[in-house]
Each structure stands twice: as structure tokens, then as C-alpha cells.
N, C-alpha and C positions, 0 to 999 in steps of 0.2 A: 930476213932478219935473224940475227944471232943472239942466242941466250948465252950469256957469259958463263965461263967455267967457275962453279962454286959448289959448296957443300949444301945443296938444297934439301929441305924436308918438304915433301908434297907428293903430288901424283901427276902422271901424264897418261891420258887415255887415248890410245891409238884407234883409228877407224876399223881395223881388222881384229880388235881384241874384245873379249867379253868381260874383261875387268881391267882396272887401271894398273899401270906400272907404278909401284911405290918407291919413292926416294926417301931414305931415312936420315939423311944428313951426315952420314959417316963416310961417304965417298963423293969425290967431285963429279959433276955432271955438266954437260954442255950440249947445245943443240943448234943446228942451223935450220930455221923454219923455211921450207920450200913449199910455196903454194901449189906447185904442180906435182909434188911427190904423192905417191900412193903406195902404201897406206900413209895417212896423214894424222896429225894430232887433232882430235876433236876438241879436247878440253885439257887444260892443265892449270894447276895451282901450285906455286912454288914459294917457299919462304927461306930466305938466307938470314940466319941469326946474326952473323958477323956484321953485315952491312945494314941489318934491320930493313931489308927490302922484300916486298911481296910482288910477285909477278903473276898475272892472270893471262891465260892463253885461251882463246876461243877461235874456232874455225867456222865461218859463216859465209855463205854465198861465194865460195871459192877463194876467200882471203882470210888471213889471220888478223885477229884483233888482239893486240898485245898491250897490256897496261902494266906499268911498273909504279909502285908506290913506296915511299919511305914512311915508316911507321911514325906517327906523330906522338907527342907526349900525352895528350888527353884522350884516353881510350879506356874501354872496358871490354872484357872478353865475353863472347857468346859461343856456345858449343852446339854443334849439329851432329846428328847420327850419320855415319858414312854409308855408302852403298857399295857393296862388293869389295870391302876391305876388312877381312876377318881379323887382322892383327891390330886394327885401329879402333879404339874405343870411341873417340870423338874427333871431329874436325874443329879446329879453333879459328875463330874470326875475331878481329879487333874492330869494334865500333868506334870510329874516330869522331870526336865532337869538336865543333868550332863555336866560339862565342859570337853571338849576334845581338845587336840592339833590336828589341822587339817593341814596335810602336803600340801594339795591343796590350803591352804590360808596362805602361807608363814609362817607356823608353829604358826599362831595365835591361841589363845584359842577361841573355838566356843562352842555353846550350842547344845547338841544333845538330842533328846527325849529318856529318859530312860525307863519310863513305864507310863501307864495310870491306875489310881486306883480310885475306887469308894469312894465318899466323901459325901454321903447322898442325901437328897431331897431338892428341893424347893417346898414348899407346895402351893396349890391353896389358894387364899385369901378367896374364897367363900366356903371352905370345911365345911362339916357338922360334 
């Protein structure tokens, strides 16, 4: 599977590395995922602002699980602390909501969490 060439913000964590490779969105990046390659990508989260696309990469049981999502309109942001990313203050994720008719609420429309997708970084102000 090929990850298209774009200016991603996110990270790629290789199996032979003790910290992730950061992509800051200022250079184009692409990758061909080969399930038989070693080292391999354990995990990756990519955000392309231009196309508003989030890509999640996981390696499990000898195969890549890759999901691509277009950011929907109804979302709010949640922030999480990063691991081994000293220049990153927070990881940003969009919680996407979808309207649903709830039988338990007199058939009123309610918002239900649809998915949580990666939406880039909040960088540290004092980064080098």
C-alpha cells in the first residue's frame, strides 16, 4: 500500500527506533508500506491540512492496518500529551459527532460519537 506524497503533519514510529520520526508539514513525504520489510512502521498518525485527511497506520500480526478519514464538519478537538516528542506540546484529535434519533429520548435527535481522528500537533513555543 502506498501513502501518497503530501505535506503531512504527524509521526511515524519505526520498529528499530526508540522515538518517532516527526513530520511537521513543511516538506512532502510519501511511503510504500511493505509488510515484509524490516524495520517496519509500528504506528503512524498523519494529517494533511490541504485535503483535510487523516491517515492512521498500525502494524499488527504481520500486516498493516491503514485507515484514511476525511474530517467531517461536526467535531470538537481533544488534546493528549505526546510520548517521546519533546518539541510537541500536544497531539490533537478531532471527535466527530453524528446525529442519531434516540428512541430513549422521545425520538429526539442526539449527537453520538462517530470516530476520533488525528488532526496534527500543537507545538511547544520554545522548540528549537
